[in-house]
NUVO-869097 format. One record per residue (C-alpha): residue in one letter; x, y, z. Coordinates in pm, whole numbers, padded with zeros to 5 digits, always signed. Each point is the difference from the previous one (the first is absolute). Layout:
BEGIN
AXYZ
...
//
This chain:
BEGIN
X+08303-03522+13054
X-00157-00122+00324
X+00078-00358-00099
X+00366+00090-00056
X+00027+00153+00347
X-00151-00312+00156
X+00254-00224-00171
X+00289+00214+00129
X-00133-00013+00354
X-00031-00378-00001
X+00346-00050-00141
X+00152+00224+00268
X-00168-00198+00276
X+00118-00328-00147
X+00362+00115-00011
X+00002+00132+00357
X-00149-00319+00134
X+00281-00217-00149
X+00302+00230+00091
X+00221-00146+00280
X-00010+00187+00327
X+00306+00099+00194
X-00120-00197+00297
X-00023-00331-00183
X+00219-00294+00115
X+00190-00008-00327
X+00122+00358+00047
X+00102-00061+00360
X+00197-00309-00096
X+00187+00196-00270
X+00091+00268+00253
X+00141-00255+00247
X+00216-00154-00268
X+00154+00337-00080
X+00079+00077+00363
X+00161-00343+00058
X+00234+00041-00300
X+00109+00337+00125
X+00080-00134+00348
X+00212-00282-00141
X+00210+00236-00206
X+00061+00235+00295
X-00088-00169+00333
X+00154+00277+00220
X-00125+00339-00081
X+00267+00168+00219
X+00291-00177-00170
X+00184+00196-00269
X-00079-00074-00358
X+00217-00215-00220
X+00320+00143-00143
X-00108-00100-00345
X-00310+00212+00026
X+00195+00294+00152
X+00094+00281-00242
X+00378+00063-00033
X+00125+00296+00197
X+00227+00271-00154
X+00358+00045+00119
X+00026+00292+00246
X+00213+00301-00108
X+00300+00054+00220
X+00073+00367+00097
X+00318+00153-00138
X+00215+00212+00230
X+00242+00268-00119
X+00290+00161+00177
X-00086+00320+00183
X+00135+00311-00174
X+00216+00206+00236
X-00135+00344+00088
X+00190+00306-00129
X+00210+00165+00266
X-00096+00348+00114
X+00240+00293+00047
X+00023-00062+00374
X+00094-00364-00050
X+00269+00101-00247
X+00152+00253+00241
X-00005-00240+00293
X+00337-00168+00071
X-00160-00340+00029
X-00116-00004-00362
X+00268-00139-00226
X+00133+00240-00265
X+00072-00124-00349
X+00367+00004-00090
X+00094+00317-00188
X+00190-00011-00325
X+00371+00058+00033
X+00097+00358-00078
X+00228+00047-00291
X+00330+00153+00099
X+00088+00326-00167
X+00233-00045-00291
X+00344+00140+00021
X+00077+00307-00201
X+00348-00115-00087
X+00044-00091-00361
X-00361+00095-00083
X-00046+00208-00316
X-00379-00019-00050
X-00273+00012+00260
X-00346-00146-00017
X-00316+00115+00172
X+00026-00291+00242
X+00357+00088+00093
X-00063+00368+00050
X-00241-00078+00284
X+00288-00089+00232
X+00210+00307-00074
X+00027+00251+00283
X+00159+00297-00169
X-00185+00006-00328
X+00070+00317-00200
X-00319+00211-00048
X-00075+00174-00327
X-00086+00366+00047
X-00280+00144-00223
X+00113+00217-00285
X-00151+00351-00014
X+00023+00226-00302
X-00029+00377+00017
X-00330+00141-00130
X+00029+00182-00331
X-00195+00325-00031
X-00019+00198-00321
X+00168+00336+00053
X-00192+00321-00054
X+00084+00218-00300
X+00166+00262+00217
X+00220-00266+00165
X+00143-00123-00326
X+00347+00100-00089
X+00071+00114-00350
X+00276-00166-00191
X+00147+00328-00116
X-00005+00161+00343
X+00233-00252+00146
X-00226-00072+00300
X-00133+00350+00070
X-00357+00008+00137
X-00284+00210-00145
X+00105-00035-00365
X-00227-00195-00231
X+00145-00272-00215
X-00014+00004-00375
X-00249-00287-00001
X-00240+00187+00227
X+00034+00309-00215
X-00090-00194-00314
X-00301-00154+00172
X-00120+00340+00115
X+00030+00137-00352
X-00207-00288-00138
X-00276+00064+00253
X-00007+00371-00080
X-00013-00071-00373
X-00292-00239+00050
X-00188+00260+00204
X+00051+00262-00269
X-00125-00241-00265
X-00313-00077+00201
X-00073+00371+00049
X+00041+00061-00371
X-00222-00294-00106
X-00276+00030+00260
X+00032+00380+00034
X+00024+00001+00377
X+00076+00344+00136
X+00208+00059+00309
X-00283+00170+00182
X-00231-00299-00066
X+00209-00230+00215
X-00184-00133+00303
X+00202+00059+00314
X-00259-00139+00242
X+00064-00350+00133
X-00200-00288-00143
X-00282-00081+00069
X-00142+00347-00020
X-00359+00111+00047
X-00147+00135-00321
X-00287+00236+00050
X-00287-00073-00234
X-00190+00301-00122
X-00368-00075+00027
X-00217+00128-00278
X-00242+00257+00118
X-00361-00078-00088
X-00136+00209-00283
X-00230+00280+00099
X-00353-00035-00136
X-00056+00295-00233
X-00296+00188-00132
X-00097-00096-00356
X+00126+00323-00159
X+00330-00019+00190
X+00042-00361-00107
X-00061+00093-00366
X+00268+00269+00023
X+00246-00248+00153
X-00068-00250-00279
X+00064+00261-00269
X+00319+00116+00176
X+00141-00352+00045
X-00043-00096-00366
X+00344+00008-00164
X-00040-00238-00294
X+00050+00101-00360
X-00352-00114-00102
X-00339+00123+00113
X-00082-00224+00296
X-00347-00118+00093
X-00153+00111+00330
X-00124-00315+00174
X-00235-00050+00294
X+00020-00303+00230
X-00278-00064+00253
X+00038-00271+00263
X-00344-00126+00099
X-00112-00177+00315
X-00171-00274-00199
X+00089-00369+00012
X+00083-00086-00360
X-00086-00367+00063
X-00359+00079+00094
X-00088+00326-00178
X+00088+00174-00323
X+00007+00371-00081
X-00035+00104-00363
X-00155+00294-00176
X+00023+00248-00285
X+00024+00375-00025
X+00017+00276-00255
X+00279+00245+00069
X-00082+00367-00055
X+00331+00047-00181
X+00190-00229-00232
X+00309-00164+00140
X+00191+00077-00319
X+00015-00356-00125
X-00128-00132-00331
X-00233-00290+00071
X-00005-00293-00240
X-00347-00161-00002
X-00116-00338-00135
X-00364-00093-00057
X-00134-00354-00044
X-00301+00029-00231
X-00141-00160-00310
X-00209+00120-00293
X-00160+00343+00034
X+00145+00050+00350
X+00350-00040-00142
X-00064+00268-00262
X-00135+00234+00268
X+00309-00058+00219
X+00233+00082-00290
X-00194+00317-00070
X+00020+00101+00369
X+00379-00020-00006
X+00090-00342+00144
X+00359-00100-00076
X-00061-00377-00031
X-00337-00147-00097
X-00072-00366-00061
X-00210-00301+00074
X+00074-00370-00030
X+00305+00057-00220
X+00153+00238+00260
X-00062-00251+00278
X+00170-00274-00203
X+00298+00225-00072
X+00047+00083+00371
X-00029-00368+00097
X+00269-00092-00254
X+00252+00279+00056
X-00085+00066+00369
X+00081+00368-00059
X-00241+00287+00052
X+00150+00345+00055
X-00284+00238+00089
X-00085+00217+00300
X-00374-00068+00019
X-00230-00266-00135
X-00377+00018-00059
X-00249-00257-00120
X-00364-00033-00093
X-00217-00240+00206
X-00033-00235-00300
X+00377-00052-00025
X+00061-00081+00367
X-00077-00370-00041
X+00269-00026-00269
X+00262+00193+00196
X+00021-00287+00252
X+00259-00162-00226
X+00249+00280+00072
X-00127+00104+00343
X+00317-00120+00173
X+00223+00208-00228
X-00210+00312+00050
X-00033-00048+00377
X+00377-00018+00043
X+00030+00343-00165
X-00301+00149+00179
X-00190+00040-00327
X-00286-00246+00044
X-00332+00184-00060
X-00218+00014+00311
X-00358+00130+00029
X+00082+00145+00344
X+00269+00218-00154
X-00218+00110-00291
X+00214-00167-00265
X-00283-00230-00114
X-00250+00236-00160
X-00220+00056-00303
X+00066+00377+00006
X+00309-00013-00217
X+00035+00375-00066
X-00049+00098+00365
X+00253-00258+00125
X+00267+00109-00248
X-00062+00368+00079
X+00051-00060+00372
X+00315-00199-00069
X+00145+00288-00205
X-00096+00262+00256
X+00170-00176+00292
X-00236-00270+00124
X+00207-00231+00219
X-00043-00322+00194
X+00171-00094+00325
X+00019-00322+00197
X+00149-00098+00334
X+00291-00246-00019
X+00079-00293+00229
X+00178+00230+00250
X-00311+00220+00046
X+00154+00293-00189
X-00148+00194-00293
X+00248+00149-00251
X-00104+00260-00259
X+00168+00263-00214
X-00173+00339+00017
X+00211+00236-00210
X+00345+00120-00094
X+00258+00199+00193
X-00025+00274-00262
X-00370+00053+00079
X-00107+00284+00226
X-00069-00048+00370
X-00372+00074-00035
X-00038-00254-00281
X+00167-00271+00210
X-00208+00095+00305
X-00328-00038-00191
X+00102-00336-00147
X+00094-00125+00347
X-00338+00121+00128
X-00176-00202-00271
X+00193-00312+00100
X-00075+00043+00371
X-00370+00046-00076
X-00008-00316-00215
X+00188-00188+00272
X-00267+00091+00254
X-00275-00112-00237
X+00171-00340-00037
X+00008-00058+00376
X-00124-00354+00084
X-00330-00026+00182
X+00146-00220+00274
X+00216+00277+00150
X-00111+00239+00272
X-00191+00305-00119
X+00065+00218+00304
X+00262+00194-00196
X+00092+00026-00365
X+00369-00070+00048
X+00040-00161+00344
X+00087-00366-00047
X-00009+00034-00379
X+00285+00227-00116
X+00296-00068+00227
X+00259+00207-00188
X+00030+00200-00320
X+00326+00082-00181
X+00080+00185-00320
X+00328-00018-00190
X+00156+00031-00342
X+00119-00291-00212
X+00362+00017+00122
X-00043+00214+00312
X-00071-00062+00369
X-00348-00025+00145
X-00163+00259+00226
X-00285-00081+00241
X-00315+00211-00018
X-00240+00081+00282
X-00350-00146-00012
X-00153+00339+00085
X+00142+00163-00312
X-00122-00292-00214
X-00351+00039+00140
X-00002+00370-00090
X+00119-00068-00356
X-00267-00269-00052
X-00274+00238+00119
X+00126+00273-00235
X-00008-00244-00292
X-00361-00095+00078
X-00110+00363+00015
X+00180+00107-00317
X-00044-00291-00239
X-00282-00219+00129
X-00240+00259+00143
X+00056+00258-00274
X+00113+00267+00245
X+00317+00184-00100
X+00209+00115+00291
//
């Protein structure tokens, strides 16, 4: 590598030593020859160059001049006498009226005494009143009706008579007051809250049906049906006078025991299959043994729609077959709050005595208090729980009952039937 660098250095020195310098005589002689040739071609530097070497010049553009447009004359120049006026068109002489039969619009302009057309006015026509009409038979006498008016009046009277006969409108029923008239609306007076015994008497007096109506109780509760549910059962001290049809779901020995106790319909799997096929089940109450509950799920929707699905909370799922059927025959009832927070129950017949109805209502009020949800206030038995209580017959009006009288009846029921103390 060092040898290669040495060779390059020597070669560079050799080349620089042999290169001609700018100050050599040969270079100076070449420069003089160039300057002498330039002076011969153009000896006078101030003289203009040759025409052959000059570039051709373009032809200059000549300006174009136009005539000056005269200015428009103003109003003052036109009115001045010095300004010349354009010659006016010769006026057409008016045509002579002699021998002229038709006139044109152009000719009528030069007429002096042109006849003017007066506007035509017609008298206004007003229909005469009936009393102003003149009858044809009267010969122009006023106050006499014409035959046509008499016929029209008779038609109107006949139509009025027909309407009275068809719609039975009496003369005294005609409204003489101008329309529109103010019609006074009679406001319904609020019903007076009655004592329980007075309400029972009103229910019995207002019953006017041909059949023996049921005395119903309707309690509006202060419970939100979406969050809480109120349901319970009770045994009425007196029968409501209705034959109860009972069905019992049991199998084997339990089925035989239910038939012996007086159940109307007894069955197991075959009864469930029959209900699922026909979707008909006409009974008032339904009981079941705990073993059959898992099989009833097949028809649970059908029973729930009719309010017959056995529920342990209501005591309809039990192993005590005889005791359950005995309570059902004696008047054991179930109640449940509907979606509008109202409980509806039937507690007797109108033909029953007042004391019998009072004791049945006391049993229902006591059971309603026992079914009170735990989430409500316990400061009072009824405050915030029972908002209103009505009793009525099947086809009769309802009568509100005071809460104080209901509390007394419930206490009397507890003392007489639950505590064993006879009043």
